[in-house]
Backbone atoms as SQL, in Angstrom:
CREATE TABLE atoms (id INTEGER PRIMARY KEY, chain TEXT, resi INTEGER, resn TEXT, atom TEXT, x REAL, y REAL, z REAL);
INSERT INTO atoms VALUES
  (1, 'A', 1, 'MET', 'N', 0.853, -1.179, 0.000),
  (2, 'A', 1, 'MET', 'CA', 0.000, 0.000, 0.000),
  (3, 'A', 1, 'MET', 'C', 0.895, 1.236, 0.000),
  (4, 'A', 2, 'ASP', 'N', 0.583, 2.136, -0.845),
  (5, 'A', 2, 'ASP', 'CA', 1.394, 3.333, -1.035),
  (6, 'A', 2, 'ASP', 'C', 0.899, 4.476, -0.138),
  (7, 'A', 3, 'LEU', 'N', 1.788, 5.407, 0.179),
  (8, 'A', 3, 'LEU', 'CA', 1.444, 6.518, 1.084),
  (9, 'A', 3, 'LEU', 'C', 0.262, 7.324, 0.577),
  (10, 'A', 4, 'GLU', 'N', 0.156, 7.485, -0.725),
  (11, 'A', 4, 'GLU', 'CA', -0.941, 8.267, -1.303),
  (12, 'A', 4, 'GLU', 'C', -2.292, 7.614, -1.017),
  (13, 'A', 5, 'GLU', 'N', -2.335, 6.282, -0.968),
  (14, 'A', 5, 'GLU', 'CA', -3.579, 5.576, -0.655),
  (15, 'A', 5, 'GLU', 'C', -3.946, 5.762, 0.816),
  (16, 'A', 6, 'LEU', 'N', -2.940, 5.699, 1.681),
  (17, 'A', 6, 'LEU', 'CA', -3.187, 5.863, 3.118),
  (18, 'A', 6, 'LEU', 'C', -3.546, 7.293, 3.484),
  (19, 'A', 7, 'PHE', 'N', -2.836, 8.226, 2.889),
  (20, 'A', 7, 'PHE', 'CA', -3.005, 9.630, 3.214),
  (21, 'A', 7, 'PHE', 'C', -3.244, 10.415, 1.930),
  (22, 'A', 8, 'PRO', 'N', -4.487, 10.537, 1.490),
  (23, 'A', 8, 'PRO', 'CA', -4.749, 11.298, 0.257),
  (24, 'A', 8, 'PRO', 'C', -4.201, 12.713, 0.371),
  (25, 'A', 9, 'SER', 'N', -3.682, 13.208, -0.718),
  (26, 'A', 9, 'SER', 'CA', -3.036, 14.521, -0.719),
  (27, 'A', 9, 'SER', 'C', -3.994, 15.660, -0.427),
  (28, 'A', 10, 'LYS', 'N', -3.607, 16.457, 0.522),
  (29, 'A', 10, 'LYS', 'CA', -4.234, 17.740, 0.794),
  (30, 'A', 10, 'LYS', 'C', -3.050, 18.694, 0.881),
  (31, 'A', 11, 'PRO', 'N', -3.136, 19.812, 0.251),
  (32, 'A', 11, 'PRO', 'CA', -1.995, 20.734, 0.299),
  (33, 'A', 11, 'PRO', 'C', -1.577, 21.048, 1.738),
  (34, 'A', 12, 'GLY', 'N', -0.319, 20.806, 2.041),
  (35, 'A', 12, 'GLY', 'CA', 0.219, 21.152, 3.358),
  (36, 'A', 12, 'GLY', 'C', -0.243, 20.248, 4.487),
  (37, 'A', 13, 'ASP', 'N', -0.783, 19.064, 4.178),
  (38, 'A', 13, 'ASP', 'CA', -1.254, 18.157, 5.230),
  (39, 'A', 13, 'ASP', 'C', -0.058, 17.674, 6.056),
  (40, 'A', 14, 'PRO', 'N', -0.001, 18.022, 7.348),
  (41, 'A', 14, 'PRO', 'CA', 1.155, 17.656, 8.167),
  (42, 'A', 14, 'PRO', 'C', 1.330, 16.148, 8.307),
  (43, 'A', 15, 'LEU', 'N', 0.253, 15.394, 8.272),
  (44, 'A', 15, 'LEU', 'CA', 0.365, 13.940, 8.398),
  (45, 'A', 15, 'LEU', 'C', 1.084, 13.347, 7.197),
  (46, 'A', 16, 'VAL', 'N', 0.778, 13.852, 6.011),
  (47, 'A', 16, 'VAL', 'CA', 1.458, 13.390, 4.795),
  (48, 'A', 16, 'VAL', 'C', 2.937, 13.746, 4.872),
  (49, 'A', 17, 'GLU', 'N', 3.228, 14.963, 5.277),
  (50, 'A', 17, 'GLU', 'CA', 4.623, 15.398, 5.386),
  (51, 'A', 17, 'GLU', 'C', 5.375, 14.569, 6.423),
  (52, 'A', 18, 'LEU', 'N', 4.747, 14.272, 7.524),
  (53, 'A', 18, 'LEU', 'CA', 5.367, 13.477, 8.578),
  (54, 'A', 18, 'LEU', 'C', 5.695, 12.075, 8.070),
  (55, 'A', 19, 'ALA', 'N', 4.770, 11.464, 7.344),
  (56, 'A', 19, 'ALA', 'CA', 4.969, 10.113, 6.840),
  (57, 'A', 19, 'ALA', 'C', 6.064, 10.042, 5.781),
  (58, 'A', 20, 'LYS', 'N', 6.333, 11.141, 5.123),
  (59, 'A', 20, 'LYS', 'CA', 7.355, 11.169, 4.075),
  (60, 'A', 20, 'LYS', 'C', 8.747, 11.506, 4.616),
  (61, 'A', 21, 'GLN', 'N', 8.814, 11.947, 5.866),
  (62, 'A', 21, 'GLN', 'CA', 10.086, 12.408, 6.419),
  (63, 'A', 21, 'GLN', 'C', 11.104, 11.273, 6.505),
  (64, 'A', 22, 'ASP', 'N', 12.350, 11.566, 6.114),
  (65, 'A', 22, 'ASP', 'CA', 13.448, 10.605, 6.193),
  (66, 'A', 22, 'ASP', 'C', 13.838, 10.441, 7.658),
  (67, 'A', 23, 'LEU', 'N', 13.793, 9.214, 8.137),
  (68, 'A', 23, 'LEU', 'CA', 14.105, 8.958, 9.549),
  (69, 'A', 23, 'LEU', 'C', 15.596, 8.687, 9.793),
  (70, 'A', 24, 'ASP', 'N', 16.361, 8.467, 8.726),
  (71, 'A', 24, 'ASP', 'CA', 17.778, 8.117, 8.880),
  (72, 'A', 24, 'ASP', 'C', 18.594, 9.123, 9.696),
  (73, 'A', 25, 'PRO', 'N', 18.430, 10.429, 9.497),
  (74, 'A', 25, 'PRO', 'CA', 19.272, 11.359, 10.263),
  (75, 'A', 25, 'PRO', 'C', 18.806, 11.584, 11.710),
  (76, 'A', 26, 'ILE', 'N', 17.728, 10.967, 12.118),
  (77, 'A', 26, 'ILE', 'CA', 17.180, 11.206, 13.458),
  (78, 'A', 26, 'ILE', 'C', 17.776, 10.188, 14.436),
  (79, 'A', 27, 'SER', 'N', 18.211, 10.673, 15.601),
  (80, 'A', 27, 'SER', 'CA', 18.821, 9.788, 16.601),
  (81, 'A', 27, 'SER', 'C', 17.768, 8.882, 17.237),
  (82, 'A', 28, 'ILE', 'N', 18.244, 7.836, 17.876),
  (83, 'A', 28, 'ILE', 'CA', 17.346, 6.889, 18.552),
  (84, 'A', 28, 'ILE', 'C', 16.546, 7.605, 19.640),
  (85, 'A', 29, 'GLU', 'N', 17.209, 8.491, 20.394),
  (86, 'A', 29, 'GLU', 'CA', 16.515, 9.229, 21.453),
  (87, 'A', 29, 'GLU', 'C', 15.403, 10.093, 20.854),
  (88, 'A', 30, 'GLU', 'N', 15.720, 10.745, 19.734),
  (89, 'A', 30, 'GLU', 'CA', 14.712, 11.577, 19.070),
  (90, 'A', 30, 'GLU', 'C', 13.567, 10.723, 18.526),
  (91, 'A', 31, 'LEU', 'N', 13.881, 9.529, 18.044),
  (92, 'A', 31, 'LEU', 'CA', 12.838, 8.630, 17.548),
  (93, 'A', 31, 'LEU', 'C', 11.918, 8.188, 18.689),
  (94, 'A', 32, 'HIS', 'N', 12.516, 7.903, 19.854),
  (95, 'A', 32, 'HIS', 'CA', 11.693, 7.544, 21.021),
  (96, 'A', 32, 'HIS', 'C', 10.794, 8.710, 21.434),
  (97, 'A', 33, 'ALA', 'N', 11.341, 9.916, 21.409),
  (98, 'A', 33, 'ALA', 'CA', 10.547, 11.106, 21.750),
  (99, 'A', 33, 'ALA', 'C', 9.419, 11.283, 20.734),
  (100, 'A', 34, 'ARG', 'N', 9.717, 11.015, 19.479),
  (101, 'A', 34, 'ARG', 'CA', 8.704, 11.123, 18.417),
  (102, 'A', 34, 'ARG', 'C', 7.575, 10.118, 18.647),
  (103, 'A', 35, 'ILE', 'N', 7.944, 8.893, 19.025),
  (104, 'A', 35, 'ILE', 'CA', 6.937, 7.869, 19.312),
  (105, 'A', 35, 'ILE', 'C', 6.039, 8.320, 20.456),
  (106, 'A', 36, 'GLU', 'N', 6.634, 8.874, 21.517),
  (107, 'A', 36, 'GLU', 'CA', 5.836, 9.340, 22.656),
  (108, 'A', 36, 'GLU', 'C', 4.897, 10.466, 22.241),
  (109, 'A', 37, 'ALA', 'N', 5.382, 11.364, 21.410),
  (110, 'A', 37, 'ALA', 'CA', 4.535, 12.465, 20.931),
  (111, 'A', 37, 'ALA', 'C', 3.390, 11.921, 20.074),
  (112, 'A', 38, 'LEU', 'N', 3.684, 10.935, 19.241),
  (113, 'A', 38, 'LEU', 'CA', 2.635, 10.336, 18.411),
  (114, 'A', 38, 'LEU', 'C', 1.609, 9.584, 19.262),
  (115, 'A', 39, 'LYS', 'N', 2.077, 8.894, 20.304),
  (116, 'A', 39, 'LYS', 'CA', 1.151, 8.202, 21.213),
  (117, 'A', 39, 'LYS', 'C', 0.231, 9.214, 21.905),
  (118, 'A', 40, 'ALA', 'N', 0.789, 10.351, 22.308),
  (119, 'A', 40, 'ALA', 'CA', -0.023, 11.390, 22.942),
  (120, 'A', 40, 'ALA', 'C', -1.051, 11.929, 21.949),
  (121, 'A', 41, 'GLU', 'N', -0.661, 12.088, 20.703),
  (122, 'A', 41, 'GLU', 'CA', -1.595, 12.577, 19.686),
  (123, 'A', 41, 'GLU', 'C', -2.690, 11.539, 19.419),
  (124, 'A', 42, 'ILE', 'N', -2.328, 10.265, 19.404),
  (125, 'A', 42, 'ILE', 'CA', -3.324, 9.204, 19.224),
  (126, 'A', 42, 'ILE', 'C', -4.335, 9.247, 20.368),
  (127, 'A', 43, 'ALA', 'N', -3.856, 9.402, 21.596),
  (128, 'A', 43, 'ALA', 'CA', -4.750, 9.475, 22.758),
  (129, 'A', 43, 'ALA', 'C', -5.675, 10.683, 22.645),
  (130, 'A', 44, 'ARG', 'N', -5.152, 11.803, 22.181),
  (131, 'A', 44, 'ARG', 'CA', -5.966, 13.014, 22.015),
  (132, 'A', 44, 'ARG', 'C', -7.056, 12.802, 20.971),
  (133, 'A', 45, 'VAL', 'N', -6.701, 12.163, 19.862),
  (134, 'A', 45, 'VAL', 'CA', -7.675, 11.905, 18.800),
  (135, 'A', 45, 'VAL', 'C', -8.720, 10.897, 19.269),
  (136, 'A', 46, 'GLU', 'N', -8.289, 9.855, 19.989),
  (137, 'A', 46, 'GLU', 'CA', -9.243, 8.864, 20.500),
  (138, 'A', 46, 'GLU', 'C', -10.216, 9.505, 21.482),
  (139, 'A', 47, 'ALA', 'N', -9.734, 10.413, 22.327),
  (140, 'A', 47, 'ALA', 'CA', -10.613, 11.112, 23.271),
  (141, 'A', 47, 'ALA', 'C', -11.620, 11.981, 22.509),
  (142, 'A', 48, 'HIS', 'N', -11.172, 12.613, 21.443),
  (143, 'A', 48, 'HIS', 'CA', -12.077, 13.428, 20.635),
  (144, 'A', 48, 'HIS', 'C', -13.148, 12.552, 19.972),
  (145, 'A', 49, 'ILE', 'N', -12.737, 11.412, 19.450),
  (146, 'A', 49, 'ILE', 'CA', -13.694, 10.472, 18.838),
  (147, 'A', 49, 'ILE', 'C', -14.726, 10.039, 19.872),
  (148, 'A', 50, 'ASP', 'N', -14.261, 9.746, 21.079),
  (149, 'A', 50, 'ASP', 'CA', -15.169, 9.310, 22.145),
  (150, 'A', 50, 'ASP', 'C', -16.185, 10.407, 22.474),
  (151, 'A', 51, 'ARG', 'N', -15.702, 11.654, 22.605),
  (152, 'A', 51, 'ARG', 'CA', -16.618, 12.776, 22.890),
  (153, 'A', 51, 'ARG', 'C', -17.606, 12.968, 21.749),
  (154, 'A', 52, 'ALA', 'N', -17.132, 12.886, 20.520),
  (155, 'A', 52, 'ALA', 'CA', -18.008, 13.081, 19.359),
  (156, 'A', 52, 'ALA', 'C', -19.052, 11.967, 19.265),
  (157, 'A', 53, 'THR', 'N', -18.647, 10.744, 19.566),
  (158, 'A', 53, 'THR', 'CA', -19.581, 9.613, 19.542),
  (159, 'A', 53, 'THR', 'C', -20.663, 9.785, 20.601),
  (160, 'A', 54, 'LYS', 'N', -20.258, 10.199, 21.804),
  (161, 'A', 54, 'LYS', 'CA', -21.232, 10.421, 22.883),
  (162, 'A', 54, 'LYS', 'C', -22.179, 11.565, 22.526),
  (163, 'A', 55, 'HIS', 'N', -21.640, 12.617, 21.937),
  (164, 'A', 55, 'HIS', 'CA', -22.459, 13.756, 21.535),
  (165, 'A', 55, 'HIS', 'C', -23.478, 13.336, 20.487),
  (166, 'A', 56, 'ARG', 'N', -23.034, 12.558, 19.504),
  (167, 'A', 56, 'ARG', 'CA', -23.937, 12.091, 18.454),
  (168, 'A', 56, 'ARG', 'C', -25.040, 11.202, 19.042),
  (169, 'A', 57, 'SER', 'N', -24.649, 10.305, 19.948),
  (170, 'A', 57, 'SER', 'CA', -25.638, 9.422, 20.574),
  (171, 'A', 57, 'SER', 'C', -26.676, 10.217, 21.358),
  (172, 'A', 58, 'ALA', 'N', -26.215, 11.243, 22.068),
  (173, 'A', 58, 'ALA', 'CA', -27.134, 12.079, 22.843),
  (174, 'A', 58, 'ALA', 'C', -28.085, 12.820, 21.893),
  (175, 'A', 59, 'ALA', 'N', -27.576, 13.324, 20.809),
  (176, 'A', 59, 'ALA', 'CA', -28.417, 14.048, 19.843),
  (177, 'A', 59, 'ALA', 'C', -29.425, 13.103, 19.203),
  (178, 'A', 60, 'GLU', 'N', -28.984, 11.908, 18.860),
  (179, 'A', 60, 'GLU', 'CA', -29.906, 10.930, 18.258),
  (180, 'A', 60, 'GLU', 'C', -31.015, 10.554, 19.237),
  (181, 'A', 61, 'GLU', 'N', -30.650, 10.397, 20.502),
  (182, 'A', 61, 'GLU', 'CA', -31.653, 10.093, 21.538),
  (183, 'A', 61, 'GLU', 'C', -32.659, 11.223, 21.669),
  (184, 'A', 62, 'LEU', 'N', -32.176, 12.458, 21.670),
  (185, 'A', 62, 'LEU', 'CA', -33.025, 13.625, 21.823),
  (186, 'A', 62, 'LEU', 'C', -34.046, 13.717, 20.677),
  (187, 'A', 63, 'PHE', 'N', -33.589, 13.502, 19.461),
  (188, 'A', 63, 'PHE', 'CA', -34.463, 13.656, 18.310),
  (189, 'A', 63, 'PHE', 'C', -35.280, 12.413, 17.999),
  (190, 'A', 64, 'LYS', 'N', -35.010, 11.326, 18.698),
  (191, 'A', 64, 'LYS', 'CA', -35.759, 10.099, 18.520),
  (192, 'A', 64, 'LYS', 'C', -37.147, 10.228, 19.121),
  (193, 'A', 65, 'LYS', 'N', -37.267, 11.020, 20.176),
  (194, 'A', 65, 'LYS', 'CA', -38.515, 11.138, 20.929),
  (195, 'A', 65, 'LYS', 'C', -39.553, 11.921, 20.199);
């Protein structure tokens, strides 16, 4: 699977740029720090998904009546 399939091009999309970055010049310590930052971002996105799902469920319940 190619990067373009995973991350469709949007001008200036930081996720696309991040995925294309050459990791060779980055030290192991910096790579570990990058992983921790990405894990924190994943947790932030998952929390947002959870809030949005709860909000949608509440709205659907409200309008169901």
